[in-house]
RODRENNU-387993 format. One record per residue (C-alpha): residue in three letters; x, y, z. Coordinates in steps of 0.05 Angstrom, whole numbers, padded with zeros to 5 digits, always signed. Layout:
// residues N
ALAXYZ/...
This chain:
// residues 384
MET-00576-00439+00581/LYS-00567-00406+00512/ASP-00493-00403+00479/TYR-00478-00345+00429/TYR-00418-00369+00387/LEU-00376-00311+00361/ARG-00324-00333+00309/THR-00281-00310+00251/GLY-00300-00340+00186/GLN-00304-00415+00190/GLN-00253-00421+00248/VAL-00292-00455+00305/ASP-00246-00506+00335/ALA-00183-00477+00375/ASN-00201-00407+00375/ARG-00277-00404+00398/TRP-00306-00351+00439/VAL-00374-00361+00475/VAL-00417-00307+00505/ARG-00462-00350+00553/ALA-00519-00327+00594/CYS-00514-00369+00653/GLY-00562-00360+00712/ALA-00537-00296+00749/GLY-00490-00273+00698/TYR-00458-00271+00630/GLU-00393-00307+00617/VAL-00346-00289+00558/MET-00302-00353+00550/ARG-00247-00372+00502/LEU-00238-00449+00494/PRO-00170-00463+00464/GLY-00153-00538+00467/GLY-00198-00555+00525/HIS-00169-00497+00572/ARG-00221-00449+00590/GLU-00212-00378+00607/PHE-00267-00333+00633/LEU-00285-00260+00641/THR-00355-00259+00680/PHE-00410-00203+00686/ASP-00471-00204+00729/THR-00538-00197+00688/SER-00555-00141+00734/ARG-00496-00099+00711/ALA-00483-00125+00641/ASP-00517-00132+00571/ILE-00491-00151+00502/LEU-00493-00090+00456/LEU-00466-00120+00393/ARG-00452-00187+00365/ALA-00403-00209+00311/GLY-00461-00240+00274/ARG-00491-00173+00261/HIS-00429-00135+00249/PRO-00378-00193+00223/ASN-00302-00189+00233/ILE-00294-00114+00253/CYS-00224-00121+00268/GLY-00229-00183+00300/LEU-00289-00160+00340/ARG-00325-00215+00383/ALA-00378-00172+00427/VAL-00388-00105+00459/VAL-00412-00114+00532/ARG-00435-00055+00578/VAL-00416-00066+00650/ASP-00439-00011+00699/GLY-00452+00032+00641/VAL-00383+00026+00617/PRO-00376-00002+00543/CYS-00329-00059+00537/LEU-00298-00085+00473/ILE-00285-00161+00470/THR-00236-00178+00416/ASP-00181-00230+00402/PHE-00132-00204+00354/PRO-00056-00220+00373/GLU-00008-00166+00396/PRO+00025-00125+00369/ARG-00029-00099+00324/GLU-00029-00036+00277/PRO-00058+00023+00317/ARG-00102+00040+00253/GLU-00131-00031+00252/VAL-00151-00026+00326/ALA-00178+00045+00311/ALA-00219+00013+00251/GLY-00255-00028+00302/LEU-00265+00028+00352/ALA-00292+00071+00297/HIS-00351+00030+00287/LEU-00367+00037+00361/PHE-00357+00111+00360/ASP-00409+00120+00306/ARG-00458+00083+00348/GLY-00444+00127+00412/ILE-00403+00074+00445/PHE-00342+00106+00477/PRO-00291+00060+00509/THR-00252+00092+00569/ALA-00193+00048+00582/GLN-00152-00007+00554/SER-00131-00074+00585/ARG-00088-00125+00550/LEU-00083-00202+00557/ARG-00028-00239+00519/ARG-00070-00253+00459/VAL-00135-00216+00471/VAL-00150-00140+00480/VAL-00206-00125+00523/LEU-00231-00056+00543/ASP-00254-00036+00612/VAL-00276-00108+00630/VAL-00262-00112+00703/PRO-00208-00081+00749/GLU-00143-00124+00751/GLU-00153-00142+00825/GLU-00226-00165+00813/SER-00206-00204+00753/ARG-00153-00239+00794/ARG-00202-00256+00848/ARG-00254-00284+00801/TRP-00205-00325+00761/ASP-00174-00354+00827/ALA-00242-00373+00849/MET-00253-00412+00786/GLY-00187-00446+00790/VAL-00163-00416+00725/ALA-00087-00411+00714/PRO-00068-00336+00714/THR-00028-00337+00653/MET-00078-00289+00618/ILE-00097-00241+00671/PRO-00100-00170+00644/SER-00046-00118+00656/LYS-00063-00054+00693/ALA-00112-00014+00653/GLU-00080+00044+00615/PRO-00116+00111+00616/TRP-00154+00130+00557/ASP-00133+00191+00517/GLU-00194+00219+00488/ALA-00154+00266+00442/VAL-00113+00206+00412/PHE-00179+00167+00408/LYS-00216+00219+00369/GLY-00155+00233+00326/ASN-00150+00158+00305/VAL-00224+00152+00293/GLY-00227+00215+00252/VAL-00171+00186+00206/VAL-00206+00120+00195/LEU-00273+00155+00182/ARG-00244+00212+00145/ARG-00276+00260+00191/GLU-00247+00330+00192/ASP-00285+00350+00252/LEU-00260+00294+00297/VAL-00186+00307+00279/ARG-00196+00383+00292/GLU-00231+00366+00358/SER-00170+00321+00378/LEU-00124+00379+00364/GLU-00166+00422+00412/LEU-00164+00374+00463/GLY-00087+00369+00460/ALA-00067+00314+00417/ASP+00003+00316+00384/ARG-00001+00375+00337/ALA+00044+00351+00282/ILE+00009+00283+00277/GLY-00061+00320+00277/LEU-00040+00369+00222/ASN-00012+00311+00180/ASN-00075+00270+00192/LEU-00118+00331+00172/ALA-00077+00343+00111/THR-00090+00269+00088/ILE-00163+00282+00098/LEU-00164+00346+00056/GLU-00120+00314+00002/GLY-00172+00260-00007/ARG-00222+00314-00018/GLY-00181+00347-00070/GLN-00165+00407-00028/LEU-00091+00403-00047/ARG-00068+00471-00032/GLU-00098+00471+00038/ALA-00068+00400+00048/LYS-00001+00423+00024/GLU+00002+00479+00077/LEU-00017+00432+00133/TYR+00035+00383+00111/GLU+00087+00437+00112/GLU+00066+00462+00181/ALA+00068+00391+00208/ILE+00141+00381+00177/GLY+00162+00450+00210/ILE+00141+00422+00277/ARG+00174+00356+00268/PRO+00201+00333+00203/HIS+00180+00260+00210/PRO+00196+00215+00143/GLU+00120+00198+00139/PHE+00100+00273+00137/VAL+00157+00287+00084/ARG+00134+00229+00041/ASN+00064+00251+00043/LEU+00081+00319+00021/THR+00122+00293-00037/CYS+00068+00251-00063/LEU+00019+00309-00058/LEU+00071+00354-00095/ASN+00080+00298-00147/GLY+00006+00291-00157/MET+00000+00368-00168/SER+00058+00366-00216/LEU+00019+00315-00257/LEU-00040+00358-00262/GLN+00002+00418-00284/SER+00036+00381-00338/ALA-00027+00349-00365/LYS-00052+00423-00373/GLY+00014+00437-00412/GLU+00040+00483-00351/TYR+00110+00450-00355/GLU+00150+00500-00316/SER+00102+00499-00256/ALA+00104+00424-00259/LEU+00182+00427-00258/LEU+00183+00474-00198/LEU+00139+00424-00159/ARG+00181+00362-00179/ARG+00245+00403-00159/LYS+00214+00417-00092/CYS+00202+00342-00081/LEU+00272+00328-00095/ASP+00297+00380-00051/LEU+00254+00355+00008/GLU+00275+00285-00001/ARG+00353+00307-00003/ARG+00344+00353+00057/HIS+00308+00298+00099/GLY+00354+00240+00079/LEU+00301+00204+00040/PRO+00310+00162-00024/VAL+00309+00207-00086/GLY+00307+00159-00144/ALA+00233+00165-00158/SER+00236+00242-00159/LEU+00298+00242-00202/ASN+00264+00194-00251/ASN+00199+00234-00252/LEU+00241+00300-00267/GLY+00274+00263-00324/LEU+00206+00242-00353/LEU+00179+00311-00345/PHE+00238+00338-00388/ALA+00229+00282-00437/ALA+00153+00297-00446/GLN+00176+00365-00470/GLY+00227+00335-00522/ARG+00285+00359-00475/PHE+00319+00292-00479/GLU+00390+00316-00466/GLU+00366+00350-00399/ALA+00325+00288-00382/ILE+00383+00238-00386/PRO+00424+00261-00324/PHE+00366+00255-00281/CYS+00349+00187-00305/ARG+00419+00162-00300/GLU+00422+00185-00229/ALA+00355+00151-00211/MET+00383+00087-00245/ALA+00448+00090-00203/GLU+00403+00092-00137/ASN+00377+00026-00159/PRO+00415-00006-00217/LYS+00371-00067-00218/MET+00305-00033-00229/GLU+00282-00051-00297/SER+00239+00009-00312/ARG+00295+00058-00300/ILE+00343+00023-00342/GLU+00289+00021-00399/THR+00273+00094-00389/THR+00346+00114-00397/ALA+00360+00069-00454/SER+00296+00098-00491/LEU+00320+00166-00485/LEU+00390+00152-00511/LEU+00356+00115-00569/HIS+00314+00180-00585/LEU+00378+00218-00588/GLY+00407+00167-00637/ARG+00459+00144-00583/ALA+00440+00072-00602/LYS+00506+00038-00580/GLU+00497+00069-00510/ALA+00425+00046-00506/PHE+00444-00025-00530/ASP+00498-00027-00475/LEU+00445-00011-00425/ARG+00387-00052-00451/PRO+00404-00100-00507/SER+00329-00122-00515/LEU+00301-00052-00516/HIS+00252-00042-00577/PRO+00289-00088-00624/GLU+00263-00058-00687/ALA+00283+00013-00671/LEU+00348-00006-00635/GLY+00369-00051-00690/ALA+00352+00001-00744/ALA+00392+00054-00703/LEU+00452+00010-00696/ALA+00452-00007-00771/GLU+00446+00066-00789/GLU+00509+00078-00747/GLY+00546+00021-00783/ASP+00548-00027-00726/TYR+00516-00088-00766/GLU+00543-00139-00715/LYS+00507-00107-00658/ALA+00443-00095-00701/ALA+00445-00171-00720/ASP+00451-00191-00644/VAL+00387-00150-00628/TYR+00347-00178-00681/THR+00369-00251-00670/ASN+00356-00245-00594/ALA+00286-00213-00607/LEU+00272-00272-00655/ARG+00285-00325-00601/GLU+00228-00295-00561/ASN+00183-00281-00620/GLU+00188-00305-00690/SER+00158-00240-00719/PRO+00155-00230-00798/ARG+00176-00156-00786/LEU+00241-00176-00745/LEU+00253-00232-00799/HIS+00251-00180-00853/ALA+00292-00129-00818/LEU+00343-00180-00805/ALA+00345-00203-00879/LEU+00352-00131-00903/LEU+00411-00122-00854/PHE+00444-00183-00882/ARG+00432-00156-00954/ARG+00461-00093-00934/ALA+00524-00128-00912/GLY+00524-00170-00978/ARG+00500-00234-00943/ASP+00445-00252-00993/ASP+00450-00324-00979/ASP+00433-00312-00906/ALA+00378-00263-00922/ARG+00338-00308-00969/PRO+00318-00361-00920/LEU+00294-00306-00870/LEU+00251-00273-00927/GLU+00218-00340-00944/ARG+00206-00358-00870/ALA+00170-00288-00861/LEU+00129-00298-00921/GLU+00110-00370-00897/ILE+00086-00339-00830/LYS+00046-00288-00866/ARG+00009-00337-00910/SER-00003-00390-00855/PRO-00075-00392-00827/ILE-00092-00365-00761/VAL-00110-00423-00714/THR-00161-00405-00658/PRO-00181-00450-00600/ASP-00246-00488-00612/HIS-00297-00462-00566/THR-00352-00509-00580/PRO-00384-00525-00516/SER-00379-00598-00493/LYS-00442-00637-00491/
């Protein structure tokens, strides 16, 4: 008797599967905590097609057994499982010409077409096994859905198109086809397919896929200096999200950044403020808005939004507006984080402009001391 132990990684204790050649048949056993659960096959009807040792960890795959010419997938992932993860495992079988035809579920095991439920119950009863893990009634296999899922996982346009011809959900199929074309760089064709899918059924995922594509196209346009075309695409993203009730913060922020890239800061700020209002705690949006205000010389507004923003520039702008107190706060707070000679020098100059020479002198001396001090580096001499 020869045992084939099929396992995930190093886990061999409570979740062990055994495919056992035992006299007149094969047994596929799971051995959790001493309790045995069996699925049996006659050797005249069954053979092992694939073992995890050769193809490890394909979506929890343990073995593929052919029974009466019908391929059966033995795997032990818990339910519920992401359909794409299931499809990923099946995709490997599809590529090898193995086509599952039905699915039966156990509580913690998925088995494809092992045995009919009545036969399974009879065998388990004969072995005295508790029927807590008996498979439910097999669900009919939908070839169109299966081919569509496999096509997405393998990025196979032909399989997705075949699934549509077989009657798969058209909106889902078009969306899947668009993602494959987008991955190849066929952006205009992908855009048309996303739009057609949304026209059939405006699912949020379809809308998000289209807005991501449009945003990518906008980045390409702006990189070429074609800002008006880029603006049209980003406005379309915003319009789609608003029309379908999706969050708009990212699109608003992207619009603001596109205006800022052209030096159109006044036009950029309203979009960035609106994006910031959608998520007031998002640091990147606060910093973007504060930076734009600083570019426009509105240092006090920038300070109110982000007191730690670009301390040298913010402090200088506040000092230029005559607000020495806020400028000093900016420099002092920054120095607590990093005792930079430049910041020390800037604060000293600020004190001198305010007539506080006694406060400025120690700062200048400290800045000079830091500049003159040697740079200490770690000793990288290897130990013997």
